[in-house]
MOPAC internal coordinates of N, CA, C and O (Angstrom, degrees):
PM7 1SCF
backbone

  N    0.0000 0     0.00 0     0.00 0    0    0    0
  C    1.4712 1     0.00 0     0.00 0    1    0    0
  C    1.5045 1   110.19 1     0.00 0    2    1    0
  O    1.2310 1   121.41 1   132.94 1    3    2    1
  N    1.3594 1   114.91 1   -47.06 1    3    2    1
  C    1.4191 1   117.58 1  -179.80 1    5    3    2
  C    1.5250 1   113.73 1   -59.35 1    6    5    3
  O    1.2310 1   119.86 1   137.80 1    7    6    5
  N    1.3093 1   117.87 1   -42.20 1    7    6    5
  C    1.4598 1   122.56 1   177.45 1    9    7    6
  C    1.4826 1   110.67 1   -61.88 1   10    9    7
  O    1.2310 1   118.95 1   154.49 1   11   10    9
  N    1.3111 1   119.61 1   -25.51 1   11   10    9
  C    1.4837 1   122.27 1   177.01 1   13   11   10
  C    1.5131 1   111.90 1   -86.49 1   14   13   11
  O    1.2310 1   120.04 1  -173.68 1   15   14   13
  N    1.3178 1   117.53 1     6.32 1   15   14   13
  C    1.4427 1   121.55 1   176.02 1   17   15   14
  C    1.5251 1   118.54 1    92.70 1   18   17   15
  O    1.2310 1   122.68 1  -162.48 1   19   18   17
  N    1.3194 1   112.48 1    17.52 1   19   18   17
  C    1.4963 1   117.70 1  -176.51 1   21   19   18
  C    1.5273 1   107.66 1  -116.09 1   22   21   19
  O    1.2310 1   120.59 1   -15.65 1   23   22   21
  N    1.3149 1   116.47 1   164.35 1   23   22   21
  C    1.4889 1   122.31 1   171.81 1   25   23   22
  C    1.4923 1   106.47 1  -123.36 1   26   25   23
  O    1.2310 1   121.24 1   -68.89 1   27   26   25
  N    1.3679 1   115.23 1   111.11 1   27   26   25
  C    1.4529 1   118.64 1  -178.70 1   29   27   26
  C    1.5387 1   110.38 1   -76.00 1   30   29   27
  O    1.2310 1   121.23 1   -41.36 1   31   30   29
  N    1.3292 1   115.25 1   138.64 1   31   30   29
  C    1.4495 1   120.38 1  -179.54 1   33   31   30
  C    1.5381 1   109.64 1  -133.90 1   34   33   31
  O    1.2310 1   118.84 1   -44.84 1   35   34   33
  N    1.3086 1   119.81 1   135.16 1   35   34   33
  C    1.4159 1   124.42 1   174.36 1   37   35   34
  C    1.5501 1   107.96 1  -114.76 1   38   37   35
  O    1.2310 1   120.05 1   -45.95 1   39   38   37
  N    1.3343 1   117.52 1   134.05 1   39   38   37
  C    1.4356 1   118.31 1  -177.35 1   41   39   38
  C    1.4986 1   116.59 1   -55.03 1   42   41   39
  O    1.2310 1   121.03 1   144.56 1   43   42   41
  N    1.3174 1   115.63 1   -35.44 1   43   42   41
  C    1.4893 1   120.09 1   179.33 1   45   43   42
  C    1.5013 1   112.93 1   -60.27 1   46   45   43
  O    1.2310 1   120.91 1   150.37 1   47   46   45
  N    1.4006 1   115.87 1   -29.63 1   47   46   45
  C    1.4697 1   117.67 1   179.50 1   49   47   46
  C    1.5047 1   111.84 1   -62.23 1   50   49   47
  O    1.2310 1   120.44 1   156.12 1   51   50   49
  N    1.2649 1   116.77 1   -23.88 1   51   50   49
  C    1.5071 1   122.49 1   178.59 1   53   51   50
  C    1.5205 1   110.03 1   -99.38 1   54   53   51
  O    1.2310 1   120.48 1   134.24 1   55   54   53
  N    1.3058 1   116.69 1   -45.76 1   55   54   53
  C    1.5134 1   120.69 1  -173.62 1   57   55   54
  C    1.5133 1   112.98 1   -68.61 1   58   57   55
  O    1.2310 1   118.48 1   141.44 1   59   58   57
  N    1.3115 1   120.50 1   -38.56 1   59   58   57
  C    1.4354 1   120.62 1  -178.50 1   61   59   58
  C    1.5315 1   114.48 1   -63.09 1   62   61   59
  O    1.2310 1   119.47 1   136.25 1   63   62   61
  N    1.3381 1   118.62 1   -43.75 1   63   62   61
  C    1.4617 1   118.84 1   173.95 1   65   63   62
  C    1.5438 1   111.59 1   -63.27 1   66   65   63
  O    1.2310 1   120.50 1   144.57 1   67   66   65
  N    1.3246 1   116.66 1   -35.43 1   67   66   65
  C    1.4753 1   118.19 1   175.24 1   69   67   66
  C    1.4676 1   111.82 1   -61.14 1   70   69   67
  O    1.2310 1   121.18 1   133.00 1   71   70   69
  N    1.3369 1   115.34 1   -47.00 1   71   70   69
  C    1.5107 1   120.14 1   176.85 1   73   71   70
  C    1.4989 1   110.71 1   -57.48 1   74   73   71
  O    1.2310 1   120.81 1   130.75 1   75   74   73
  N    1.3492 1   116.06 1   -49.25 1   75   74   73
  C    1.4987 1   117.29 1  -175.80 1   77   75   74
  C    1.5235 1   109.08 1   -63.37 1   78   77   75
  O    1.2310 1   119.01 1   145.34 1   79   78   77
  N    1.3421 1   119.50 1   -34.66 1   79   78   77
  C    1.4690 1   119.70 1   179.16 1   81   79   78
  C    1.5588 1   110.90 1   -64.78 1   82   81   79
  O    1.2310 1   120.79 1   158.20 1   83   82   81
  N    1.3452 1   116.10 1   -21.80 1   83   82   81
  C    1.4756 1   118.34 1   178.36 1   85   83   82
  C    1.5141 1   109.81 1   -98.23 1   86   85   83
  O    1.2310 1   120.24 1  -170.00 1   87   86   85
  N    1.3204 1   117.15 1    10.00 1   87   86   85
  C    1.4672 1   120.54 1   174.68 1   89   87   86
  C    1.5497 1   110.92 1    77.16 1   90   89   87
  O    1.2310 1   121.06 1  -155.74 1   91   90   89
  N    1.3512 1   115.57 1    24.26 1   91   90   89
  C    1.5010 1   118.92 1  -175.40 1   93   91   90
  C    1.5306 1   105.98 1  -124.74 1   94   93   91
  O    1.2310 1   121.57 1    -8.93 1   95   94   93
  N    1.3568 1   114.61 1   171.07 1   95   94   93
  C    1.4455 1   122.65 1   178.36 1   97   95   94
  C    1.5034 1   106.75 1  -134.48 1   98   97   95
  O    1.2310 1   120.66 1    -0.21 1   99   98   97
  N    1.3460 1   116.34 1   179.79 1   99   98   97
  C    1.4445 1   123.14 1  -175.03 1  101   99   98
  C    1.5261 1   115.54 1   -62.37 1  102  101   99
  O    1.2310 1   119.25 1   160.58 1  103  102  101
  N    1.3507 1   119.04 1   -19.42 1  103  102  101
  C    1.4731 1   121.19 1   177.13 1  105  103  102
  C    1.4943 1   112.94 1   -97.35 1  106  105  103
  O    1.2310 1   120.23 1   176.94 1  107  106  105
  N    1.2861 1   117.16 1    -3.06 1  107  106  105
  C    1.4642 1   122.36 1  -179.76 1  109  107  106
  C    1.5142 1   109.20 1   -71.76 1  110  109  107
  O    1.2310 1   119.39 1   -33.52 1  111  110  109
  N    1.3371 1   118.77 1   146.48 1  111  110  109
  C    1.4759 1   119.43 1   176.24 1  113  111  110
  C    1.5545 1   113.81 1   -53.63 1  114  113  111
  O    1.2310 1   121.17 1   148.19 1  115  114  113
  N    1.3062 1   115.37 1   -31.81 1  115  114  113
  C    1.5063 1   119.32 1   179.65 1  117  115  114
  C    1.5414 1   111.25 1   -59.31 1  118  117  115
  O    1.2310 1   121.31 1   152.08 1  119  118  117
  N    1.3604 1   115.10 1   -27.92 1  119  118  117
  C    1.4866 1   118.50 1  -175.88 1  121  119  118
  C    1.4887 1   112.80 1   -54.32 1  122  121  119
  O    1.2310 1   118.87 1   141.59 1  123  122  121
  N    1.3627 1   119.77 1   -38.41 1  123  122  121
  C    1.4708 1   121.66 1   178.54 1  125  123  122
  C    1.5199 1   112.11 1   -60.10 1  126  125  123
  O    1.2310 1   120.76 1   152.87 1  127  126  125
  N    1.3393 1   116.15 1   -27.13 1  127  126  125
  C    1.4579 1   117.92 1   179.88 1  129  127  126
  C    1.4899 1   113.16 1   -88.08 1  130  129  127
  O    1.2310 1   119.83 1   176.17 1  131  130  129
  N    1.3422 1   117.93 1    -3.83 1  131  130  129
  C    1.4587 1   121.75 1  -175.45 1  133  131  130
  C    1.5143 1   112.34 1  -121.49 1  134  133  131
  O    1.2310 1   119.05 1   133.41 1  135  134  133
  N    1.3869 1   119.42 1   -46.59 1  135  134  133
  C    1.4675 1   121.57 1  -173.59 1  137  135  134
  C    1.5424 1   114.26 1   -60.50 1  138  137  135
  O    1.2310 1   120.68 1   114.84 1  139  138  137
  N    1.2987 1   116.30 1   -65.16 1  139  138  137
  C    1.4372 1   118.26 1  -177.44 1  141  139  138
  C    1.5664 1   115.58 1   -67.32 1  142  141  139
  O    1.2310 1   120.51 1   144.98 1  143  142  141
  N    1.3622 1   116.64 1   -35.02 1  143  142  141
  C    1.4966 1   117.04 1   174.69 1  145  143  142
  C    1.5117 1   111.11 1   -63.91 1  146  145  143
  O    1.2310 1   120.53 1   144.48 1  147  146  145
  N    1.3354 1   116.59 1   -35.52 1  147  146  145
  C    1.4995 1   118.19 1   178.94 1  149  147  146
  C    1.5162 1   110.81 1   -63.94 1  150  149  147
  O    1.2310 1   121.21 1   135.26 1  151  150  149
  N    1.3661 1   115.28 1   -44.74 1  151  150  149
  C    1.4669 1   119.43 1  -179.92 1  153  151  150
  C    1.5381 1   109.41 1   -62.66 1  154  153  151
  O    1.2310 1   120.34 1   140.04 1  155  154  153
  N    1.3040 1   116.96 1   -39.96 1  155  154  153
  C    1.4744 1   120.21 1   179.51 1  157  155  154
  C    1.5126 1   112.97 1   -64.41 1  158  157  155
  O    1.2310 1   121.32 1   139.32 1  159  158  157
  N    1.3398 1   115.09 1   -40.68 1  159  158  157
  C    1.4579 1   118.91 1   178.14 1  161  159  158
  C    1.5373 1   113.86 1   -66.03 1  162  161  159
  O    1.2310 1   122.59 1   141.74 1  163  162  161
  N    1.3774 1   112.64 1   -38.26 1  163  162  161
  C    1.4574 1   118.54 1   176.31 1  165  163  162
  C    1.5330 1   112.24 1   -65.45 1  166  165  163
  O    1.2310 1   121.30 1   141.75 1  167  166  165
  N    1.3080 1   115.12 1   -38.25 1  167  166  165
  C    1.4617 1   117.52 1   178.74 1  169  167  166
  C    1.5301 1   112.51 1   -64.53 1  170  169  167
  O    1.2310 1   119.83 1   158.03 1  171  170  169
  N    1.2515 1   117.93 1   -21.97 1  171  170  169
  C    1.4998 1   121.25 1   175.47 1  173  171  170
  C    1.4896 1   111.26 1   -63.88 1  174  173  171
  O    1.2310 1   120.57 1   163.26 1  175  174  173
  N    1.3622 1   116.52 1   -16.74 1  175  174  173
  C    1.4774 1   120.65 1  -177.60 1  177  175  174
  C    1.5115 1   111.65 1  -116.43 1  178  177  175
  O    1.2310 1   119.72 1  -170.66 1  179  178  177
  N    1.3151 1   118.14 1     9.34 1  179  178  177
  C    1.4315 1   121.16 1  -177.62 1  181  179  178
  C    1.5418 1   112.79 1   -99.98 1  182  181  179
  O    1.2310 1   121.45 1   -23.21 1  183  182  181
  N    1.3221 1   114.83 1   156.79 1  183  182  181
  C    1.4702 1   119.94 1   179.65 1  185  183  182
  C    1.5232 1   112.31 1   -96.62 1  186  185  183
  O    1.2310 1   121.01 1   159.94 1  187  186  185
  N    1.3577 1   115.67 1   -20.06 1  187  186  185
  C    1.4824 1   120.61 1  -175.61 1  189  187  186
  C    1.5271 1   109.12 1  -167.81 1  190  189  187
  O    1.2310 1   120.09 1    -7.62 1  191  190  189
  N    1.3241 1   117.43 1   172.38 1  191  190  189
  C    1.4421 1   124.30 1   176.33 1  193  191  190
  C    1.4916 1   109.80 1  -126.93 1  194  193  191
  O    1.2310 1   120.30 1   -44.68 1  195  194  193
  N    1.2749 1   117.04 1   135.32 1  195  194  193
  C    1.4800 1   123.06 1   169.68 1  197  195  194
  C    1.4956 1   106.43 1  -102.87 1  198  197  195
  O    1.2310 1   121.21 1   -65.63 1  199  198  197
  N    1.3390 1   115.29 1   114.37 1  199  198  197
  C    1.5190 1   119.64 1   179.14 1  201  199  198
  C    1.5023 1   106.46 1   -98.75 1  202  201  199
  O    1.2310 1   120.53 1   -71.11 1  203  202  201
  N    1.3534 1   116.60 1   108.89 1  203  202  201
  C    1.4489 1   122.75 1   177.88 1  205  203  202
  C    1.5017 1   110.98 1   -79.43 1  206  205  203
  O    1.2310 1   120.20 1   -25.66 1  207  206  205
  N    1.3346 1   117.23 1   154.34 1  207  206  205
  C    1.4985 1   120.54 1   179.03 1  209  207  206
  C    1.5291 1   111.98 1   -58.44 1  210  209  207
  O    1.2310 1   121.98 1   -25.77 1  211  210  209
  N    1.2872 1   113.82 1   154.23 1  211  210  209
  C    1.4896 1   121.54 1   174.75 1  213  211  210
  C    1.4588 1   113.74 1   115.18 1  214  213  211
  O    1.2310 1   121.15 1   -24.58 1  215  214  213
  N    1.2825 1   115.41 1   155.42 1  215  214  213
  C    1.4967 1   123.40 1  -178.14 1  217  215  214
  C    1.5034 1   109.39 1   -72.34 1  218  217  215
  O    1.2310 1   119.10 1   -54.36 1  219  218  217
  N    1.3532 1   119.32 1   125.64 1  219  218  217
  C    1.4185 1   121.85 1   176.52 1  221  219  218
  C    1.5326 1   107.26 1  -160.91 1  222  221  219
  O    1.2310 1   120.53 1   -67.61 1  223  222  221
  N    1.2956 1   116.60 1   112.39 1  223  222  221
  C    1.4524 1   117.22 1   175.96 1  225  223  222
  C    1.4793 1   113.93 1   -64.97 1  226  225  223
  O    1.2310 1   121.18 1   143.47 1  227  226  225
  N    1.3654 1   115.36 1   -36.53 1  227  226  225
  C    1.4470 1   119.13 1   176.66 1  229  227  226
  C    1.4925 1   113.15 1   -63.19 1  230  229  227
  O    1.2310 1   119.30 1   137.37 1  231  230  229
  N    1.3391 1   118.95 1   -42.63 1  231  230  229
  C    1.4471 1   122.05 1   178.03 1  233  231  230
  C    1.5279 1   111.01 1   -65.14 1  234  233  231
  O    1.2310 1   121.23 1   140.02 1  235  234  233
  N    1.3391 1   115.26 1   -39.98 1  235  234  233
  C    1.4487 1   118.47 1   178.63 1  237  235  234
  C    1.5815 1   109.89 1   -64.02 1  238  237  235
  O    1.2310 1   121.17 1   142.20 1  239  238  237
  N    1.3020 1   115.38 1   -37.80 1  239  238  237
  C    1.4200 1   120.27 1   176.06 1  241  239  238
  C    1.5449 1   111.66 1   -63.36 1  242  241  239
  O    1.2310 1   120.46 1   138.43 1  243  242  241
  N    1.2920 1   116.72 1   -41.57 1  243  242  241
  C    1.4889 1   123.18 1   177.69 1  245  243  242
  C    1.5354 1   108.68 1   -60.10 1  246  245  243
  O    1.2310 1   120.93 1   134.61 1  247  246  245
  N    1.3144 1   115.83 1   -45.39 1  247  246  245
  C    1.4980 1   120.74 1  -178.63 1  249  247  246
  C    1.5279 1   109.74 1   -61.32 1  250  249  247
  O    1.2310 1   121.06 1   134.22 1  251  250  249
  N    1.3135 1   115.58 1   -45.78 1  251  250  249
  C    1.5025 1   120.62 1   178.59 1  253  251  250
  C    1.4980 1   111.97 1   -59.01 1  254  253  251
  O    1.2310 1   122.03 1   137.63 1  255  254  253
  N    1.3442 1   113.71 1   -42.37 1  255  254  253
  C    1.4751 1   120.37 1   179.72 1  257  255  254
  C    1.5291 1   109.03 1   -65.26 1  258  257  255
  O    1.2310 1   121.13 1   133.38 1  259  258  257
  N    1.3487 1   115.45 1   -46.62 1  259  258  257
  C    1.4782 1   117.30 1  -179.46 1  261  259  258
  C    1.4976 1   110.30 1   -62.11 1  262  261  259
  O    1.2310 1   118.09 1   139.17 1  263  262  261
  N    1.2980 1   121.24 1   -40.83 1  263  262  261
  C    1.4722 1   123.87 1  -178.93 1  265  263  262
  C    1.5341 1   109.72 1   -63.88 1  266  265  263
  O    1.2310 1   120.21 1   141.36 1  267  266  265
  N    1.3090 1   117.19 1   -38.64 1  267  266  265
  C    1.4583 1   121.14 1   177.95 1  269  267  266
  C    1.5380 1   110.46 1   -61.29 1  270  269  267
  O    1.2310 1   121.38 1   145.23 1  271  270  269
  N    1.3002 1   114.97 1   -34.77 1  271  270  269
  C    1.4648 1   121.11 1  -178.66 1  273  271  270
  C    1.5581 1   110.64 1   -85.95 1  274  273  271
  O    1.2310 1   120.59 1   177.65 1  275  274  273
  N    1.3057 1   116.47 1    -2.35 1  275  274  273
  C    1.4935 1   120.65 1   179.37 1  277  275  274
  C    1.5862 1   112.92 1    76.58 1  278  277  275
  O    1.2310 1   121.08 1  -159.24 1  279  278  277
  N    1.3233 1   115.53 1    20.76 1  279  278  277
  C    1.4515 1   119.26 1   177.58 1  281  279  278
  C    1.5253 1   112.05 1   -81.55 1  282  281  279
  O    1.2310 1   119.86 1   -33.27 1  283  282  281
  N    1.3142 1   117.88 1   146.73 1  283  282  281
  C    1.4553 1   119.75 1   173.84 1  285  283  282
  C    1.4963 1   110.79 1   -65.82 1  286  285  283
  O    1.2310 1   120.35 1   -34.38 1  287  286  285
  N    1.3081 1   116.93 1   145.62 1  287  286  285
  C    1.4622 1   123.66 1   173.08 1  289  287  286
  C    1.5295 1   107.97 1  -121.57 1  290  289  287
  O    1.2310 1   122.16 1   -60.40 1  291  290  289
  N    1.3114 1   113.47 1   119.60 1  291  290  289
  C    1.4477 1   119.33 1  -179.69 1  293  291  290
  C    1.5610 1   108.90 1  -104.01 1  294  293  291
  O    1.2310 1   120.92 1   -26.71 1  295  294  293
  N    1.3068 1   115.85 1   153.29 1  295  294  293
  C    1.4414 1   122.86 1  -179.57 1  297  295  294
  C    1.4954 1   112.87 1  -118.29 1  298  297  295
  O    1.2310 1   119.90 1  -178.94 1  299  298  297
  N    1.3161 1   117.79 1     1.06 1  299  298  297
  C    1.4471 1   122.34 1   177.46 1  301  299  298
  C    1.4865 1   107.44 1  -153.15 1  302  301  299
  O    1.2310 1   120.16 1   -42.60 1  303  302  301
  N    1.3103 1   117.29 1   137.40 1  303  302  301
  C    1.4761 1   122.99 1  -176.59 1  305  303  302
  C    1.5632 1   111.22 1   -58.62 1  306  305  303
  O    1.2310 1   121.73 1   152.78 1  307  306  305
  N    1.3328 1   114.30 1   -27.22 1  307  306  305
  C    1.4753 1   118.12 1   179.63 1  309  307  306
  C    1.5741 1   113.57 1   -68.84 1  310  309  307
  O    1.2310 1   121.64 1   158.91 1  311  310  309
  N    1.3418 1   114.47 1   -21.09 1  311  310  309
  C    1.4495 1   120.24 1   177.53 1  313  311  310
  C    1.4850 1   114.00 1   -74.55 1  314  313  311
  O    1.2310 1   120.17 1   159.47 1  315  314  313
  N    1.2970 1   117.27 1   -20.53 1  315  314  313
  C    1.5227 1   122.03 1  -175.62 1  317  315  314
  C    1.5264 1   109.90 1   -71.99 1  318  317  315
  O    1.2310 1   121.33 1   -55.52 1  319  318  317
  N    1.3295 1   115.06 1   124.48 1  319  318  317
  C    1.4948 1   117.20 1   178.08 1  321  319  318
  C    1.4998 1   113.60 1   -70.36 1  322  321  319
  O    1.2310 1   121.65 1   -30.59 1  323  322  321
  N    1.2958 1   114.46 1   149.41 1  323  322  321
  C    1.4892 1   122.40 1   176.08 1  325  323  322
  C    1.5183 1   108.13 1   -74.46 1  326  325  323
  O    1.2310 1   119.22 1   -40.79 1  327  326  325
  N    1.3167 1   119.10 1   139.21 1  327  326  325
  C    1.4373 1   122.64 1   175.38 1  329  327  326
  C    1.5053 1   109.20 1   -98.09 1  330  329  327
  O    1.2310 1   121.29 1   -35.19 1  331  330  329
  N    1.3409 1   115.15 1   144.81 1  331  330  329
  C    1.4573 1   115.47 1   176.04 1  333  331  330
  C    1.5104 1   110.54 1   -74.04 1  334  333  331
  O    1.2310 1   119.62 1   -36.99 1  335  334  333
  N    1.3316 1   118.34 1   143.01 1  335  334  333
  C    1.5061 1   119.73 1   178.12 1  337  335  334
  C    1.5347 1   110.01 1   -58.03 1  338  337  335
  O    1.2310 1   121.23 1   -39.67 1  339  338  337
  N    1.3663 1   115.25 1   140.33 1  339  338  337
  C    1.4334 1   118.06 1   176.47 1  341  339  338
  C    1.5074 1   109.81 1  -100.89 1  342  341  339
  O    1.2310 1   121.77 1   -35.91 1  343  342  341
  N    1.2813 1   114.21 1   144.09 1  343  342  341
  C    1.4749 1   119.86 1   178.38 1  345  343  342
  C    1.4858 1   111.35 1   -74.02 1  346  345  343
  O    1.2310 1   119.63 1   -37.75 1  347  346  345
  N    1.2808 1   118.31 1   142.25 1  347  346  345
  C    1.4701 1   123.56 1   177.27 1  349  347  346
  C    1.4926 1   108.87 1  -103.03 1  350  349  347
  O    1.2310 1   120.08 1   -35.49 1  351  350  349
  N    1.2749 1   117.46 1   144.51 1  351  350  349
  C    1.4965 1   121.16 1  -178.34 1  353  351  350
  C    1.4695 1   111.35 1   -84.36 1  354  353  351
  O    1.2310 1   120.10 1   180.00 1  355  354  353

């Protein structure tokens, strides 16, 4: 994905350190207030979603949120279009 010009992000990469900083973990009751809301906030800055195979209520929730926002949902990395390199100032 990176070679195609994208930066992959998974909500847990952000949410888990936030939970740890609060002294909690993914099974703590506080997790419900951090995990899904973090993913939803990240999706507000995403161009698309890649839904990998496997059962995941959280991933299904991300897909539903992406579709409500009109974002493309891909099911294979080969479906993701390449982005043209952007010039830096």
